[in-house]
N, C-alpha and C positions, 0 to 999 in steps of 0.2 A: 506492499500498500504506501502511493507519494505521501511525502510528507503533509503536500496540500489537502490529501485526504484525510490524511489522519487527526490535523488541525481542524479541519471541518466537522469530522464525527465529535470530536472531545468538546468542541463548540454546542455542535445538537444536543451534546449529552448534559451537557450543563443546563444549557435551557430547559430543558424535559426535567432535571431533579428542581431546577427553580422553581419551576411551572407544579410539580408534584408539592414543594413545599408550600405554595400561597395557597392551593388546592386544599390542604392540610389546615392549614393558621385562619382562614376566611369561615370554614363552619366553627370550628374552635372557639374564635373572637362570638361570630353569632348564637351558639350556645350560650358563652357567660352573659352576653345581653339579655337574653330570653329565660333565664335562669334569676337575672337578678330582677326584671321588667316582672316575672310572676311575684317575687319577695315584696316590692315595691309596693305592687297593685293590692296584696294580702294585708300587708300592714294598712294601708290608706282605707281598706274596708273598716279593719278594724278602728282606725281613730273617726271615722263617720260615724261607726257605730255606737261611741260612745260621745260623740257630740247632740245625737238627738237625743232631749230634755228630757222627756215624756213616753218615749217609747223604745224600743230596743229589747234587749236580751238583759233581763236583771241581775245588776251589780251582783245578790247571790249566788247567781249560779254562778258568772264567769269566776269567780273570788272561788270556788271549791270544783271549779273544771280540773279535771285532769287532763284533759288534751281539747285542743281545739283544731280545727281543719276549715281553712278558708278557702274558695271557689271564685276567685275575683271574675268579674266581666268580663276585663278589657287586657285580657292576655289573649294575644293571638293564637287563632285556632282553638280558642275557649268553648266554641256553640257549635255544633254540626245538627242539622236537619236529619241524620242519619239515627239521631237517639244519644250521643255522648252531649255532656254536657257543660263541662270544661278542665281543664286544667289549675292545681292547687298548691297549697301547702299544710303540712300538719306537723303540729308539736305537742309534744307530752311536758307534763311537769315533772322535773327531778325530784326526788326525795327531799330536797331542803327547800322547794318552796318555787324553785326560779323554773324558767322556760329552757325547753333543751333545746338542739337544734332541728330546725324543720326536716321532713321528710317531702320530697313531691311525689304528687299523687295525679291521681285521672278521677273525674267521676261521671260516671256512665249509666246509660238505660233507665229501667223506672220511668215514671209518669208522673208529671206537676201539673195537670189540665195546661189554662193556657196559657202558665209559665213558658212552658216549652219552648226553646229556639229565638226567645226575645234575649237580645244582647244587652238588656241593659241591669240584668238582674244578676246580685252576689246571691252564693250561698255560705252560710255561714253553720258550722256543726260541732255541736258541744258534748262533749264524753264527760258522762258524770261518777262512772269507776273506771278502775284499768283492764277490768274483764271486757268492756267493750271496746275497744281498741286491739287484743289481742290478735283477732283475725286476720288482722291488717298485715302484722307481722311476719305470716304466710306468704300476705303479696296481693291480698284480695279480702274484701271486709261486702259482705252482702247487707244493706240496711234493713232492719226487718225480719231478717233468716238466721244470721249470725250474730246480731246484736238487736234487740229493740230497740224502736226507732220514733220519736210524736213531735208533731210540730211543737216548738217551743210555746212557753208561755211570752207572754209581751208585755213592757212595762219598765221604764228604769228602777221604780221603788217594786214592782208587781212582787206579793211574795211566794217567793221559791221555797216552798217549804219543805222540811223533809218526805212527803209525799211527792212533791213532782222531783225533788233530787234522784229518790230511789226506784219510782216506779218503770222512766226507761233512761238503759244505757245511754242513749244518743238524743238530743234536742235540737231539730233543724230548723232554720231560719233563712227566708229569703231575703233579699233589698231590692225594690225597684224601684226607682224615680226617689231616692231619697229615704223611703218609707219601709220599714221592717216589719215581718209577717212572720209567725209559726207558720211552716211549709210541711207537708207529706211527703218524705220521699222515699217510702216502702218501694222496694225492689230495684233500687238504685245501688249500684255497688262501687266501692271506693277501691282503687289499685294501685299499687305502686308504681311509680316510673324513674325505675332502676335506670334507665338512659340521664336522668337530669341527676340524679343521686352521684350516681358516678363521676358525671361532669363537674360536679359543685367539690365532690369529697373526695373523691379518689376511685382508681379500680376497683380496689378490693373490699369495697366499704358494703355493711350488710343493712338491710331496717332495723335490725335489732341491735345494730351497733350504735345507728344515729337516735333512735328510739329508746331504748333500756338501759345500753350498757355505761354511757355518757362516755363515753371513749372515742368519741368524736369531737374536733374541736368546734367552735363556732366559728365559721370563714366570715368574712369579711361582706361576702355576696348574702349570705342568710342572717347578718346580725340586725340590719332593720327589723324584721322580723319580729325578731327575739326579742330586743328591747321594748318594740311595743307593747309585745305581749304584757313582761316584767311591767311596765309601767300600768297598763290599762286592766289588767288581769290579776293582778296579784294575788298571791296565795293570804286567807285570811284565816286561824285560827279560831275554832271554836264552832 
């Protein structure tokens, strides 16, 4: 092979390598942006929830929640007419009362009547005991089958007494046009978005590592959601 041909092949090879590296870098940056956008949107839903003066989720319920899932409306690809409601995150309260790093989740299936397919709807799920979230550690939690679910009580100071906190493992809410309401999500399923989890925390991370073992650090990407829960859904003893 002549020197000119050798030089040409080297140039072509270098160009192909550069293009391949760019091809990997762009999706990685896009994934990071999407993961952070989902976190920021979920945190915003919680803040809006707490800004509602006379409606929304009772403070007593938030303070004693063992886990909270938020599926915001404004994450790209959140709503499809094929039966998928959206993408969100779920965080579990740690033994010391603070909130741990969130897992990325999808909410699919079920029926919510006229709210189905409405892009201006957010969903919030409040878990009242640790048994309710356990099926999700295996990758999927079907609401109403794996854990009891009910439309949540509404009102900032509504009496969320012992019966309310114990009768259902999960209370579900929707927010449309700024108004929160309890909503039935029987038949819907939460599944772990392992691709997003691994993109944020690392390839070898598991759902149990994130939600139970407290062995995964809170990264800069997910910190806004955790700090928002720590601020507005702080643990209250008694």
